[in-house]
TIRO-61449 format. One line per 4 residues: number of its first residue (from 1); their letters; for each residue x, y, z of N, C-alpha, C, O. Coordinates in pm, whole numbers. Layout:
<recs>
NUM	a	X/Y/Z/X/Y/Z/X/Y/Z/X/Y/Z ~ ... .
</recs>
This chain:
<recs>
1	mtfe	-3421/639/-2866/-3483/530/-2769/-3380/513/-2655/-3260/512/-2681 ~ -3424/501/-2540/-3323/469/-2413/-3285/326/-2416/-3167/289/-2410 ~ -3394/240/-2425/-3355/94/-2429/-3436/21/-2539/-3558/35/-2545 ~ -3368/-57/-2626/-3450/-128/-2732/-3474/-253/-2664/-3386/-340/-2655 .
5	idit	-3609/-268/-2605/-3638/-391/-2529/-3790/-386/-2522/-3854/-284/-2498 ~ -3844/-512/-2547/-3993/-533/-2535/-4030/-560/-2381/-3983/-658/-2324 ~ -4104/-480/-2322/-4134/-497/-2188/-4293/-535/-2166/-4378/-464/-2219 ~ -4327/-633/-2096/-4483/-661/-2076/-4518/-606/-1945/-4453/-626/-1842 .
9	rgtd	-4624/-535/-1955/-4683/-460/-1830/-4823/-561/-1796/-4911/-592/-1876 ~ -4812/-599/-1660/-4918/-688/-1627/-5030/-591/-1570/-5014/-470/-1551 ~ -5140/-658/-1548/-5265/-577/-1503/-5242/-509/-1364/-5310/-415/-1323 ~ -5135/-568/-1294/-5105/-519/-1155/-4989/-420/-1161/-4929/-385/-1059 .
13	gslt	-4959/-375/-1287/-4879/-274/-1301/-4723/-334/-1299/-4631/-253/-1302 ~ -4697/-465/-1295/-4573/-523/-1300/-4511/-509/-1440/-4579/-505/-1543 ~ -4369/-502/-1436/-4313/-502/-1569/-4215/-608/-1584/-4131/-627/-1497 ~ -4220/-681/-1693/-4142/-793/-1718/-4061/-788/-1852/-4119/-763/-1958 .
17	gpfr	-3926/-812/-1847/-3849/-801/-1975/-3845/-928/-2037/-3907/-1021/-1984 ~ -3769/-950/-2160/-3761/-1074/-2229/-3651/-1147/-2153/-3580/-1093/-2069 ~ -3644/-1278/-2193/-3530/-1370/-2148/-3405/-1308/-2211/-3411/-1259/-2324 ~ -3292/-1311/-2139/-3174/-1265/-2196/-3065/-1361/-2157/-3077/-1429/-2055 .
21	lpaq	-2954/-1371/-2238/-2842/-1466/-2222/-2719/-1380/-2169/-2630/-1341/-2245 ~ -2721/-1353/-2035/-2587/-1283/-1970/-2465/-1354/-2009/-2460/-1475/-2026 ~ -2357/-1266/-2024/-2229/-1317/-2067/-2136/-1342/-1953/-2140/-1270/-1854 ~ -2058/-1437/-1964/-1939/-1463/-1859/-1829/-1373/-1915/-1795/-1380/-2033 .
25	mlhd	-1773/-1287/-1827/-1664/-1211/-1867/-1555/-1206/-1761/-1477/-1111/-1755 ~ -1550/-1314/-1672/-1462/-1315/-1553/-1376/-1446/-1557/-1313/-1484/-1458 ~ -1375/-1512/-1673/-1296/-1634/-1675/-1141/-1610/-1622/-1075/-1690/-1556 ~ -1102/-1491/-1664/-962/-1460/-1632/-943/-1372/-1508/-835/-1318/-1485 .
29	qeyg	-1046/-1359/-1430/-1026/-1277/-1309/-922/-1342/-1216/-901/-1463/-1208 ~ -866/-1252/-1153/-745/-1293/-1059/-747/-1214/-935/-763/-1092/-944 ~ -732/-1267/-823/-713/-1190/-693/-624/-1265/-608/-632/-1388/-607 ~ -537/-1201/-533/-455/-1278/-437/-370/-1365/-499/-322/-1457/-433 .
33	ghas	-336/-1351/-634/-249/-1428/-707/-312/-1554/-762/-238/-1633/-821 ~ -440/-1579/-749/-495/-1704/-807/-617/-1671/-866/-662/-1556/-861 ~ -684/-1782/-934/-800/-1765/-1003/-903/-1757/-907/-885/-1780/-788 ~ -1032/-1718/-970/-1149/-1709/-887/-1256/-1815/-916/-1237/-1915/-985 .
37	vhdd	-1365/-1784/-859/-1477/-1888/-856/-1537/-1885/-996/-1608/-1978/-1035 ~ -1505/-1765/-1082/-1548/-1765/-1213/-1480/-1837/-1323/-1518/-1839/-1440 ~ -1357/-1907/-1266/-1280/-1981/-1351/-1337/-2125/-1349/-1374/-2167/-1239 ~ -1349/-2205/-1458/-1434/-2325/-1476/-1362/-2426/-1358/-1427/-2494/-1279 .
41	aeaa	-1226/-2421/-1365/-1157/-2528/-1283/-1160/-2503/-1141/-1156/-2601/-1066 ~ -1167/-2379/-1088/-1188/-2356/-953/-1335/-2378/-919/-1361/-2431/-811 ~ -1430/-2343/-1000/-1569/-2370/-963/-1586/-2515/-956/-1667/-2555/-873 ~ -1526/-2602/-1029/-1533/-2758/-1042/-1475/-2790/-894/-1537/-2869/-823 .
45	klgl	-1371/-2737/-854/-1319/-2786/-719/-1415/-2767/-602/-1415/-2843/-505 ~ -1495/-2667/-613/-1593/-2630/-508/-1726/-2705/-540/-1824/-2667/-475 ~ -1743/-2809/-633/-1862/-2874/-662/-1966/-2805/-731/-2083/-2844/-729 ~ -1921/-2687/-799/-2031/-2621/-868/-2057/-2671/-995/-1971/-2742/-1046 .
49	agap	-2176/-2644/-1064/-2204/-2685/-1203/-2128/-2617/-1308/-2116/-2668/-1419 ~ -2081/-2512/-1279/-2006/-2430/-1374/-1955/-2304/-1314/-1984/-2275/-1198 ~ -1875/-2221/-1395/-1826/-2102/-1349/-1939/-1996/-1347/-1995/-1979/-1455 ~ -1981/-1924/-1242/-2100/-1851/-1232/-2072/-1715/-1297/-1960/-1665/-1291 .
53	iegp	-2170/-1657/-1357/-2170/-1519/-1415/-2159/-1429/-1289/-2210/-1473/-1186 ~ -2102/-1315/-1286/-2092/-1216/-1186/-2239/-1160/-1167/-2308/-1117/-1260 ~ -2278/-1165/-1028/-2427/-1117/-1004/-2461/-986/-1064/-2568/-977/-1124 ~ -2377/-874/-1055/-2420/-751/-1104/-2444/-743/-1252/-2496/-640/-1297 .
57	thfs	-2412/-840/-1331/-2448/-846/-1470/-2602/-850/-1475/-2653/-800/-1576 ~ -2670/-894/-1396/-2831/-915/-1407/-2881/-769/-1383/-2996/-743/-1420 ~ -2810/-679/-1327/-2867/-539/-1294/-2906/-468/-1419/-2995/-383/-1415 ~ -2843/-497/-1533/-2886/-427/-1660/-3025/-455/-1704/-3093/-374/-1767 .
61	qfda	-3065/-581/-1667/-3192/-609/-1708/-3298/-515/-1640/-3395/-468/-1700 ~ -3266/-492/-1503/-3351/-419/-1421/-3328/-256/-1460/-3427/-184/-1446 ~ -3227/-207/-1498/-3209/-75/-1557/-3318/-43/-1650/-3375/66/-1638 ~ -3352/-128/-1741/-3444/-99/-1856/-3582/-106/-1787/-3670/-34/-1834 .
65	lave	-3609/-175/-1693/-3738/-185/-1622/-3771/-60/-1545/-3879/0/-1549 ~ -3659/-26/-1473/-3660/96/-1395/-3679/219/-1448/-3744/306/-1391 ~ -3621/235/-1564/-3628/356/-1651/-3769/373/-1692/-3833/477/-1676 ~ -3824/243/-1758/-3964/249/-1792/-4046/297/-1690/-4130/380/-1723 .
69	qwgq	-4037/255/-1554/-4111/288/-1442/-4091/425/-1402/-4194/490/-1384 ~ -3974/484/-1384/-3943/601/-1322/-3872/714/-1411/-3860/828/-1365 ~ -3830/683/-1529/-3772/760/-1615/-3621/808/-1582/-3552/727/-1520 ~ -3569/919/-1614/-3439/965/-1590/-3418/955/-1428/-3305/927/-1390 .
73	awfe	-3507/971/-1344/-3481/957/-1211/-3415/852/-1157/-3355/854/-1049 ~ -3427/745/-1243/-3363/608/-1178/-3205/611/-1191/-3133/536/-1124 ~ -3158/704/-1283/-3003/708/-1282/-2956/826/-1185/-2836/845/-1165 ~ -3058/904/-1125/-3030/1014/-1060/-3030/981/-898/-2949/1029/-819 .
77	sgci	-3132/896/-868/-3169/866/-723/-3200/727/-703/-3235/693/-590 ~ -3193/639/-796/-3239/517/-795/-3160/410/-705/-3039/429/-694 ~ -3211/315/-649/-3140/217/-577/-3187/76/-615/-3306/47/-617 ~ -3090/-11/-645/-3121/-154/-656/-3063/-242/-555/-2941/-243/-547 .
81	sshf	-3132/-317/-475/-3087/-377/-360/-3125/-528/-378/-3242/-566/-389 ~ -3011/-615/-379/-3046/-760/-438/-2965/-865/-342/-2845/-861/-312 ~ -3061/-960/-303/-2996/-1095/-265/-2991/-1187/-353/-3097/-1225/-403 ~ -2870/-1244/-392/-2853/-1344/-483/-2881/-1482/-441/-2821/-1522/-341 .
85	lnmv	-2967/-1567/-504/-3022/-1685/-462/-2952/-1811/-522/-2914/-1902/-448 ~ -2935/-1815/-652/-2885/-1915/-734/-2789/-1853/-844/-2815/-1750/-907 ~ -2666/-1934/-859/-2580/-1885/-964/-2639/-1925/-1116/-2715/-2018/-1144 ~ -2581/-1828/-1201/-2619/-1853/-1337/-2481/-1883/-1401/-2376/-1827/-1368 .
89	vege	-2493/-1978/-1496/-2379/-2016/-1582/-2398/-1963/-1718/-2515/-1940/-1747 ~ -2303/-1938/-1814/-2315/-1890/-1948/-2398/-2000/-2024/-2374/-2120/-2012 ~ -2499/-1949/-2102/-2578/-2037/-2170/-2726/-2027/-2118/-2820/-2046/-2195 ~ -2743/-1998/-1991/-2860/-2010/-1930/-2936/-1861/-1931/-2878/-1754/-1913 .
93	qvqa	-3065/-1875/-1955/-3137/-1752/-1986/-3189/-1699/-1854/-3215/-1774/-1759 ~ -3204/-1558/-1850/-3262/-1504/-1721/-3364/-1403/-1764/-3342/-1333/-1862 ~ -3484/-1392/-1688/-3577/-1293/-1715/-3589/-1212/-1572/-3579/-1262/-1460 ~ -3611/-1076/-1605/-3632/-992/-1489/-3771/-937/-1487/-3838/-912/-1588 .
97	slvp	-3812/-919/-1348/-3943/-852/-1339/-3934/-754/-1224/-3855/-770/-1130 ~ -4026/-640/-1235/-4034/-542/-1141/-4177/-523/-1115/-4260/-497/-1202 ~ -4205/-540/-970/-4350/-518/-935/-4370/-406/-844/-4332/-420/-727 ~ -4428/-289/-884/-4444/-181/-805/-4509/-188/-664/-4618/-244/-654 .
101	sged	-4454/-138/-562/-4523/-164/-425/-4561/-18/-372/-4622/-4/-266 ~ -4524/84/-446/-4565/216/-400/-4527/313/-514/-4475/267/-616 ~ -4548/442/-502/-4506/529/-592/-4356/520/-631/-4322/521/-749 ~ -4266/510/-527/-4125/510/-546/-4067/386/-512/-3947/390/-485 .
105	saai	-4125/276/-507/-4076/161/-470/-4124/36/-562/-4225/43/-634 ~ -4048/-68/-553/-4085/-199/-612/-4018/-313/-572/-3909/-300/-515 ~ -4068/-432/-595/-4004/-547/-566/-3928/-610/-689/-3988/-594/-795 ~ -3821/-671/-697/-3771/-709/-805/-3741/-851/-800/-3708/-898/-691 .
109	haak	-3747/-929/-906/-3714/-1072/-906/-3645/-1101/-1049/-3664/-1028/-1146 ~ -3569/-1206/-1052/-3506/-1260/-1166/-3503/-1421/-1152/-3474/-1477/-1046 ~ -3533/-1484/-1265/-3548/-1636/-1271/-3507/-1704/-1398/-3528/-1645/-1504 ~ -3456/-1814/-1398/-3407/-1874/-1514/-3542/-1948/-1588/-3651/-1951/-1530 .
113	edgt	-3522/-1999/-1703/-3622/-2043/-1786/-3711/-2161/-1724/-3828/-2179/-1758 ~ -3651/-2234/-1638/-3709/-2342/-1564/-3766/-2312/-1420/-3797/-2398/-1338 ~ -3776/-2168/-1401/-3823/-2118/-1297/-3738/-2088/-1168/-3788/-2026/-1074 ~ -3604/-2134/-1165/-3523/-2134/-1068/-3499/-1982/-1041/-3467/-1903/-1130 .
117	pvlt	-3517/-1949/-912/-3498/-1798/-878/-3338/-1755/-889/-3254/-1831/-841 ~ -3306/-1654/-942/-3174/-1589/-950/-3148/-1496/-832/-3061/-1516/-748 ~ -3230/-1393/-832/-3213/-1308/-732/-3347/-1241/-678/-3444/-1246/-753 ~ -3359/-1188/-571/-3481/-1115/-522/-3425/-979/-463/-3306/-959/-438 .
121	gtas	-3519/-897/-445/-3469/-753/-386/-3578/-652/-403/-3696/-684/-417 ~ -3534/-528/-403/-3614/-410/-419/-3542/-308/-513/-3421/-305/-535 ~ -3632/-231/-561/-3571/-116/-653/-3660/0/-603/-3775/-20/-563 ~ -3600/124/-608/-3677/244/-547/-3595/363/-619/-3492/353/-686 .
125	igss	-3661/467/-590/-3598/606/-631/-3617/681/-482/-3690/643/-391 ~ -3530/799/-484/-3521/859/-360/-3457/793/-259/-3397/688/-280 ~ -3465/853/-135/-3389/785/-18/-3459/754/98/-3399/729/202 ~ -3592/754/89/-3697/727/212/-3724/584/222/-3767/542/330 .
129	ttte	-3702/487/108/-3764/369/98/-3656/268/180/-3534/284/176 ~ -3720/168/249/-3636/68/303/-3618/-37/212/-3713/-85/150 ~ -3474/-86/195/-3432/-178/92/-3420/-306/138/-3429/-333/258 ~ -3398/-396/45/-3386/-531/67/-3274/-551/166/-3293/-627/262 .
133	lder	-3140/-480/149/-3046/-517/229/-3022/-439/369/-2925/-455/444 ~ -3140/-346/389/-3134/-288/522/-3148/-377/635/-3073/-365/732 ~ -3246/-474/628/-3250/-579/734/-3138/-689/725/-3081/-733/824 ~ -3113/-728/603/-3001/-826/591/-2873/-781/653/-2800/-862/710 .
137	rqrg	-2843/-649/643/-2714/-600/687/-2718/-603/846/-2615/-626/910 ~ -2833/-579/902/-2835/-583/1044/-2793/-710/1116/-2754/-717/1233 ~ -2808/-811/1025/-2768/-949/1080/-2626/-958/1107/-2579/-1027/1198 ~ -2549/-877/1013/-2398/-880/1025/-2341/-789/1133/-2222/-758/1143 .
141	lgdp	-2441/-750/1211/-2383/-657/1333/-2382/-745/1470/-2334/-697/1572 ~ -2429/-856/1467/-2437/-936/1583/-2291/-1023/1606/-2195/-997/1534 ~ -2284/-1115/1696/-2174/-1185/1714/-2161/-1286/1611/-2248/-1373/1607 ~ -2051/-1290/1515/-2061/-1398/1416/-1999/-1528/1451/-1985/-1615/1365 .
145	gelh	-1962/-1545/1573/-1905/-1669/1619/-1763/-1674/1591/-1708/-1570/1556 ~ -1691/-1792/1602/-1549/-1803/1587/-1521/-1810/1442/-1576/-1895/1372 ~ -1424/-1710/1389/-1387/-1699/1245/-1241/-1740/1233/-1157/-1737/1323 ~ -1225/-1780/1105/-1084/-1824/1078/-1033/-1755/939/-913/-1752/911 .
149	ivdr	-1120/-1705/867/-1082/-1642/745/-1088/-1481/751/-1005/-1406/700 ~ -1196/-1446/819/-1215/-1277/828/-1190/-1246/971/-1247/-1149/1023 ~ -1109/-1322/1037/-1106/-1307/1177/-1031/-1162/1214/-1047/-1101/1320 ~ -956/-1127/1120/-871/-1001/1141/-947/-862/1100/-895/-750/1101 .
153	leig	-1089/-896/1060/-1167/-770/1027/-1224/-715/1143/-1241/-791/1238 ~ -1260/-583/1154/-1330/-527/1247/-1420/-431/1186/-1375/-347/1108 ~ -1569/-436/1220/-1664/-333/1171/-1593/-183/1206/-1539/-157/1313 ~ -1604/-98/1097/-1560/37/1110/-1430/50/1050/-1387/164/1036 .
157	mtgd	-1349/-63/1007/-1230/-42/939/-1257/45/812/-1367/53/758 ~ -1145/107/772/-1157/176/661/-1036/168/562/-925/153/614 ~ -1044/175/430/-942/173/346/-893/312/303/-964/412/319 ~ -771/316/248/-724/436/193/-814/474/76/-840/385/-6 .
161	pvtv	-866/602/59/-944/644/-65/-851/642/-184/-734/676/-169 ~ -895/606/-294/-832/588/-415/-911/680/-525/-1031/699/-510 ~ -847/732/-627/-919/801/-728/-930/710/-850/-828/652/-887 ~ -1030/695/-906/-1039/592/-1027/-1121/666/-1142/-1205/751/-1111 .
165	tmta	-1099/634/-1262/-1184/686/-1382/-1205/555/-1458/-1117/471/-1473 ~ -1342/547/-1509/-1366/447/-1604/-1392/509/-1736/-1501/564/-1756 ~ -1295/503/-1831/-1311/529/-1975/-1372/423/-2051/-1402/320/-1991 ~ -1395/434/-2178/-1439/323/-2258/-1341/229/-2279/-1381/114/-2303 .
169	dshn	-1213/252/-2275/-1105/155/-2319/-1000/131/-2198/-902/57/-2207 ~ -1034/203/-2089/-930/158/-1977/-952/37/-1910/-1066/-8/-1894 ~ -842/-24/-1867/-843/-157/-1796/-898/-149/-1656/-859/-53/-1589 ~ -971/-224/-1608/-1030/-228/-1483/-958/-315/-1377/-1014/-334/-1270 .
173	galy	-852/-361/-1399/-766/-437/-1309/-792/-576/-1321/-876/-624/-1398 ~ -708/-652/-1232/-715/-809/-1235/-852/-858/-1191/-896/-963/-1236 ~ -919/-785/-1104/-1062/-831/-1059/-1156/-816/-1165/-1257/-885/-1160 ~ -1138/-732/-1266/-1229/-701/-1373/-1167/-691/-1502/-1159/-580/-1555 .
177	pftl	-1118/-804/-1566/-1028/-806/-1684/-1108/-776/-1805/-1103/-855/-1899 ~ -1177/-678/-1812/-1236/-619/-1942/-1259/-479/-1926/-1254/-421/-1818 ~ -1289/-416/-2051/-1299/-269/-2041/-1453/-243/-2071/-1528/-326/-2123 ~ -1486/-118/-2033/-1635/-81/-2053/-1675/-103/-2207/-1782/-157/-2235 .
181	aqkl	-1594/-64/-2295/-1641/-101/-2435/-1673/-243/-2461/-1770/-276/-2528 ~ -1581/-337/-2400/-1602/-498/-2410/-1734/-524/-2332/-1807/-614/-2373 ~ -1767/-460/-2234/-1874/-498/-2178/-2006/-446/-2249/-2106/-518/-2262 ~ -1997/-318/-2292/-2107/-280/-2393/-2133/-362/-2515/-2240/-362/-2577 .
185	erit	-2028/-433/-2544/-2062/-532/-2665/-2131/-642/-2634/-2185/-705/-2725 ~ -2141/-685/-2499/-2213/-794/-2454/-2316/-785/-2344/-2370/-880/-2287 ~ -2335/-646/-2321/-2436/-627/-2209/-2567/-660/-2260/-2595/-653/-2380 ~ -2664/-703/-2154/-2785/-762/-2190/-2893/-646/-2236/-2986/-680/-2310 .
189	ersg	-2882/-524/-2197/-2958/-428/-2248/-2872/-295/-2288/-2797/-230/-2216 ~ -2903/-277/-2417/-2821/-163/-2467/-2888/-33/-2459/-3011/-28/-2463 ~ -2812/74/-2446/-2853/210/-2437/-2757/310/-2489/-2637/309/-2462 ~ -2817/399/-2566/-2739/509/-2632/-2659/597/-2514/-2551/655/-2527 .
193	wydg	-2738/590/-2403/-2680/669/-2299/-2543/619/-2233/-2474/686/-2157 ~ -2519/497/-2275/-2395/437/-2211/-2259/466/-2307/-2143/458/-2264 ~ -2295/500/-2438/-2172/515/-2518/-2186/630/-2603/-2111/645/-2698 ~ -2282/718/-2575/-2306/847/-2650/-2351/957/-2559/-2311/961/-2442 .
197	espw	-2435/1046/-2608/-2496/1154/-2527/-2624/1102/-2455/-2707/1026/-2505 ~ -2628/1155/-2330/-2737/1126/-2241/-2797/1254/-2210/-2743/1359/-2245 ~ -2916/1250/-2140/-2979/1375/-2103/-2897/1463/-2000/-2925/1580/-1974 ~ -2798/1396/-1947/-2713/1481/-1859/-2582/1511/-1932/-2483/1542/-1866 .
201	ggai	-2576/1505/-2042/-2473/1575/-2125/-2345/1490/-2163/-2250/1540/-2224 ~ -2350/1367/-2125/-2232/1266/-2150/-2269/1133/-2128/-2378/1109/-2075 ~ -2184/1032/-2164/-2214/894/-2152/-2190/868/-2004/-2096/911/-1937 ~ -2298/785/-1962/-2295/733/-1829/-2256/587/-1799/-2257/501/-1887 .
205	vpte	-2222/561/-1673/-2175/416/-1653/-2296/356/-1607/-2372/409/-1527 ~ -2315/214/-1675/-2428/122/-1646/-2435/98/-1492/-2332/110/-1426 ~ -2548/67/-1436/-2560/34/-1286/-2462/-89/-1258/-2386/-94/-1162 ~ -2474/-175/-1344/-2385/-307/-1313/-2240/-276/-1309/-2163/-351/-1250 .
209	mlsv	-2199/-165/-1370/-2052/-133/-1369/-2009/-41/-1257/-1891/-8/-1250 ~ -2097/3/-1168/-2051/79/-1061/-1984/-11/-961/-1896/41/-892 ~ -2013/-136/-942/-1942/-215/-842/-1804/-250/-897/-1710/-279/-824 ~ -1797/-245/-1040/-1661/-258/-1080/-1571/-144/-1057/-1454/-155/-1020 .
213	lahq	-1644/-13/-1084/-1566/109/-1059/-1534/118/-900/-1420/154/-870 ~ -1617/90/-809/-1588/96/-681/-1484/-4/-633/-1418/26/-533 ~ -1463/-119/-694/-1371/-223/-647/-1255/-249/-760/-1203/-361/-770 ~ -1219/-145/-839/-1129/-149/-953/-1007/-167/-894/-924/-237/-952 .
217	qgah	-979/-107/-771/-846/-127/-706/-859/-223/-579/-761/-252/-511 ~ -971/-265/-558/-983/-358/-442/-1000/-279/-308/-951/-166/-304 ~ -1064/-328/-200/-1070/-263/-81/-954/-294/10/-925/-210/95 ~ -883/-408/3/-756/-433/69/-774/-453/221/-686/-414/297 .
221	fpvr	-875/-508/262/-905/-552/399/-815/-676/414/-776/-733/312 ~ -780/-722/538/-696/-827/562/-774/-964/574/-785/-1023/682 ~ -822/-1007/464/-884/-1136/450/-785/-1244/430/-698/-1235/343 ~ -798/-1354/516/-691/-1464/487/-704/-1546/356/-810/-1575/300 .
225	gpai	-587/-1575/318/-611/-1653/178/-480/-1725/150/-384/-1714/227 ~ -478/-1800/38/-568/-1780/-72/-703/-1858/-41/-707/-1958/31 ~ -798/-1808/-95/-943/-1861/-74/-1019/-1813/-185/-969/-1727/-257 ~ -1144/-1860/-211/-1232/-1835/-328/-1351/-1749/-270/-1409/-1793/-171 .
229	glfi	-1385/-1645/-318/-1506/-1570/-283/-1605/-1566/-381/-1586/-1607/-496 ~ -1721/-1511/-337/-1851/-1490/-398/-1937/-1373/-355/-1925/-1329/-240 ~ -2026/-1318/-443/-2106/-1216/-398/-2227/-1281/-342/-2282/-1372/-403 ~ -2274/-1234/-219/-2406/-1269/-158/-2505/-1182/-179/-2616/-1221/-217 .
233	dlev	-2475/-1051/-158/-2573/-939/-166/-2498/-817/-232/-2377/-799/-230 ~ -2586/-742/-285/-2526/-630/-360/-2628/-510/-361/-2742/-537/-400 ~ -2604/-389/-325/-2678/-279/-342/-2608/-160/-406/-2499/-121/-364 ~ -2668/-103/-506/-2622/10/-572/-2720/129/-568/-2831/121/-619 .
237	ryva	-2672/243/-505/-2758/355/-479/-2704/470/-545/-2588/504/-521 ~ -2775/533/-626/-2734/670/-686/-2781/774/-581/-2899/784/-546 ~ -2686/846/-537/-2724/951/-430/-2744/1080/-525/-2854/1135/-523 ~ -2652/1124/-598/-2660/1233/-689/-2613/1197/-821/-2511/1250/-866 .
241	gpvf	-2682/1106/-889/-2635/1041/-1011/-2662/1120/-1117/-2707/1232/-1093 ~ -2643/1085/-1241/-2582/938/-1274/-2405/960/-1252/-2357/1068/-1221 ~ -2331/845/-1272/-2199/839/-1271/-2147/842/-1419/-2193/764/-1504 ~ -2059/928/-1445/-2018/951/-1583/-1882/876/-1629/-1787/850/-1556 .
245	vgrp	-1894/849/-1755/-1776/777/-1834/-1658/883/-1842/-1680/993/-1893 ~ -1548/857/-1799/-1429/942/-1830/-1419/1060/-1719/-1350/1160/-1742 ~ -1492/1044/-1594/-1475/1138/-1494/-1418/1082/-1376/-1448/967/-1344 ~ -1337/1154/-1307/-1238/1090/-1192/-1341/1101/-1062/-1403/1201/-1027 .
249	yeva	-1340/973/-1002/-1416/968/-883/-1326/917/-769/-1237/835/-789 ~ -1354/972/-646/-1275/923/-519/-1372/810/-467/-1493/825/-448 ~ -1304/700/-446/-1360/591/-370/-1308/554/-237/-1188/533/-218 ~ -1403/546/-141/-1362/510/-5/-1451/396/47/-1572/389/29 .
253	htlv	-1373/303/117/-1430/175/159/-1438/180/302/-1349/229/370 ~ -1557/122/354/-1574/95/515/-1629/-29/530/-1722/-66/459 ~ -1573/-105/626/-1640/-232/645/-1739/-217/753/-1714/-172/865 ~ -1865/-262/708/-1997/-226/792/-2050/-362/838/-2164/-351/885 .
257	gigq	-2003/-484/840/-2056/-599/878/-1968/-718/862/-1880/-722/776 ~ -1992/-816/947/-1912/-952/942/-2000/-1058/984/-2074/-1045/1081 ~ -1994/-1171/909/-2084/-1274/945/-2026/-1422/888/-1918/-1435/829 ~ -2112/-1519/915/-2078/-1649/848/-2208/-1734/849/-2307/-1708/917 .
261	srav	-2194/-1845/760/-2297/-1931/756/-2228/-2065/749/-2107/-2072/772 ~ -2301/-2175/718/-2234/-2318/717/-2126/-2324/609/-2029/-2396/633 ~ -2130/-2256/491/-2036/-2279/412/-1937/-2156/382/-1835/-2174/314 ~ -1966/-2046/428/-1879/-1927/416/-1869/-1851/529/-1949/-1860/622 .
265	esyw	-1758/-1765/526/-1745/-1656/605/-1755/-1525/529/-1705/-1520/417 ~ -1816/-1416/580/-1848/-1307/498/-1823/-1167/579/-1807/-1155/701 ~ -1823/-1067/482/-1824/-945/529/-1882/-833/441/-1890/-851/320 ~ -1919/-731/491/-1994/-621/411/-1891/-511/394/-1811/-482/483 .
269	test	-1898/-454/281/-1804/-332/250/-1904/-215/190/-1973/-241/92 ~ -1907/-102/243/-1980/5/185/-1877/101/109/-1782/150/170 ~ -1897/125/-18/-1807/215/-88/-1876/332/-130/-1985/327/-187 ~ -1816/439/-101/-1878/581/-155/-1795/635/-269/-1673/650/-268 .
273	itda	-1885/665/-374/-1818/711/-495/-1847/858/-515/-1960/898/-543 ~ -1743/936/-501/-1754/1084/-486/-1691/1162/-603/-1576/1132/-632 ~ -1748/1251/-668/-1686/1324/-782/-1558/1390/-727/-1560/1467/-631 ~ -1448/1356/-791/-1316/1408/-742/-1309/1561/-769/-1243/1636/-696 .
277	etgv	-1377/1603/-870/-1368/1749/-901/-1471/1847/-831/-1439/1965/-812 ~ -1581/1803/-798/-1690/1879/-747/-1718/1830/-595/-1784/1904/-522 ~ -1678/1730/-554/-1699/1676/-420/-1838/1633/-396/-1882/1620/-281 ~ -1911/1610/-504/-2037/1549/-485/-2039/1413/-478/-1972/1340/-552 .
281	haat	-2126/1369/-377/-2148/1214/-336/-2236/1163/-454/-2355/1193/-463 ~ -2179/1093/-534/-2246/1038/-667/-2333/913/-640/-2448/902/-682 ~ -2270/824/-568/-2335/691/-549/-2267/627/-429/-2169/675/-373 ~ -2337/496/-388/-2278/410/-283/-2306/279/-325/-2417/246/-367 .
285	vllh	-2209/202/-314/-2218/49/-337/-2199/-26/-212/-2099/-11/-142 ~ -2300/-112/-183/-2289/-196/-47/-2283/-345/-96/-2379/-398/-152 ~ -2165/-408/-71/-2133/-549/-104/-2125/-629/10/-2058/-590/105 ~ -2188/-742/13/-2170/-845/102/-2106/-967/30/-2171/-1035/-48 .
289	qgvf	-1994/-988/57/-1927/-1109/-10/-1880/-1208/77/-1837/-1178/188 ~ -1885/-1328/33/-1844/-1453/126/-1711/-1504/67/-1665/-1474/-43 ~ -1657/-1587/160/-1540/-1676/114/-1566/-1801/159/-1599/-1821/276 ~ -1552/-1913/55/-1585/-2040/77/-1485/-2100/192/-1363/-2086/182 .
293	kasy	-1543/-2163/296/-1454/-2214/389/-1379/-2341/328/-1266/-2370/366 ~ -1432/-2399/254/-1388/-2521/171/-1253/-2481/76/-1167/-2563/46 ~ -1252/-2364/42/-1141/-2327/-25/-1012/-2270/32/-912/-2238/-32 ~ -1030/-2262/167/-919/-2216/243/-841/-2323/313/-879/-2378/416 .
297	adyp	-721/-2350/244/-637/-2478/302/-622/-2489/445/-621/-2601/496 ~ -609/-2376/521/-582/-2383/662/-710/-2376/759/-698/-2353/879 ~ -835/-2397/696/-959/-2390/773/-960/-2517/850/-929/-2622/793 ~ -994/-2516/977/-995/-2621/1083/-1102/-2723/1016/-1205/-2685/959 .
301	asps	-1065/-2850/1032/-1149/-2960/973/-1283/-2978/1058/-1385/-3024/1005 ~ -1279/-2939/1192/-1396/-2936/1264/-1400/-2818/1350/-1364/-2826/1468 ~ -1444/-2700/1292/-1446/-2573/1355/-1560/-2576/1484/-1670/-2631/1476 ~ -1512/-2511/1591/-1598/-2513/1705/-1738/-2449/1683/-1837/-2490/1743 .
305	sdg	-1741/-2343/1591/-1864/-2282/1566/-1889/-2261/1420/-1803/-2203/1353 ~ -2004/-2305/1365/-2031/-2313/1221/-2139/-2214/1190/-2183/-2214/1075 ~ -2187/-2131/1277/-2268/-2021/1250/-2414/-2085/1228/-2510/-2013/1201 .
</recs>
């Protein structure tokens, strides 16, 4: 069995999974020489109720629903495109649902037990469907106004390509202080495809871990700091998937958008994951991350533009 999960199918074709307790695995995350928003003390400084669970963690609940809807094609050409709405702290339960909107597309939603929305977005297979982030990213192409944290960034910037491999026991760096094996012990939806044989002949990397693979060594764009960041939007697209455990991949980063809101300055990074041995473009990760203005000590008290 691919996923051991009880899925409810509605009369409208919708798929809903059970409530799950996603695990917090980033308490010890470090970047720029300091703790992150996933640290309880840092979260408290920003007035948050607790250290949030990393957004991609919720993607595993959708993997199970998407495989139920589209089968193996999900890990070959699937795309999950998500806008995060509210943070989840450890101990809160989350339920995921997928509502088909066409043969190859669906709307996705996740919510807490009290109905608080966690994320919204789209799931699809193939390359012809418009995703949740297609429109959202376009907003990052206009004039963002006066910036003080990401002011040195320019759309089109690229980072030096790096070659990375995710094995069961390899360390994923200071940004992700856990191994794949440790993740699989606490993942919300288990599958034999992740730690054994899959239909493609080897263990595959869960969708939620593709952002870890893509940013294992960071993108190294010149964002001012120290400051605390968070994920705002995330899209993972399999181009010629799946992505395999233990296989080397070349990762290249391109900056594709810059923006700001009342509380954060933000930037969009597109990361291509290419099989280092065959040259096949396996997947793309599009990440929109923000930096809290309040966490940057040198941020002007009364900026001339607040977005």
